VMD Tcl script that draws the C-alpha trace (Angstrom):
set ca {
  {-20.12 7.83 -13.07}
  {-19.04 5.53 -15.88}
  {-15.69 3.94 -15.06}
  {-13.70 1.30 -16.91}
  {-13.69 -2.23 -15.54}
  {-10.04 -1.88 -14.59}
  {-9.34 0.47 -11.70}
  {-6.04 2.27 -12.04}
  {-4.01 4.18 -9.48}
  {-5.15 7.43 -11.10}
  {-8.82 6.45 -10.88}
  {-8.44 5.41 -7.23}
  {-6.77 8.73 -6.34}
  {-9.40 10.66 -8.30}
  {-12.16 8.86 -6.37}
  {-10.49 9.69 -3.06}
  {-10.09 13.33 -4.06}
  {-13.72 13.55 -5.19}
  {-14.93 12.10 -1.88}
  {-12.79 14.49 0.16}
  {-13.90 17.46 -1.92}
  {-17.55 16.49 -1.44}
  {-16.91 15.94 2.27}
  {-15.91 19.57 2.61}
  {-19.22 20.74 1.19}
  {-21.45 19.05 3.80}
  {-22.12 20.08 7.38}
  {-23.17 16.65 8.68}
  {-20.18 15.47 10.73}
  {-21.15 11.79 10.50}
  {-21.40 12.01 6.71}
  {-18.08 13.83 6.53}
  {-16.44 11.07 8.55}
  {-17.94 8.36 6.32}
  {-16.69 10.14 3.22}
  {-13.24 10.44 4.75}
  {-13.19 6.71 5.54}
  {-14.23 5.92 1.97}
  {-11.49 8.20 0.67}
  {-8.97 6.42 2.91}
  {-10.10 3.13 1.38}
  {-9.48 4.47 -2.13}
  {-6.02 5.67 -1.11}
  {-5.29 2.18 0.22}
  {-6.50 0.67 -3.05}
  {-4.25 3.08 -4.96}
  {-1.29 1.93 -2.84}
  {-2.10 -1.71 -3.48}
  {-2.40 -1.12 -7.23}
  {0.85 0.85 -7.28}
  {2.69 -1.95 -5.48}
  {1.14 -4.56 -7.77}
  {2.18 -2.63 -10.87}
  {5.77 -2.32 -9.60}
  {6.06 -6.08 -9.05}
}
mol new
graphics top color blue
foreach p $ca { graphics top sphere $p radius 0.5 }
foreach p [lrange $ca 0 end-1] q [lrange $ca 1 end] { graphics top cylinder $p $q radius 0.2 }
display resetview
């Protein structure tokens, strides 16, 4: 996926949503858990970016 150099809140949320959506399509529990952890990381990044933009 081609993404701009600057990650925005919207991009971070979209990445989290994409990971969670893909996690629902697999049956491997370990992979699902890894995808969920990655999605959580993107949500955290979105929160950081949101706070940074408000400051």
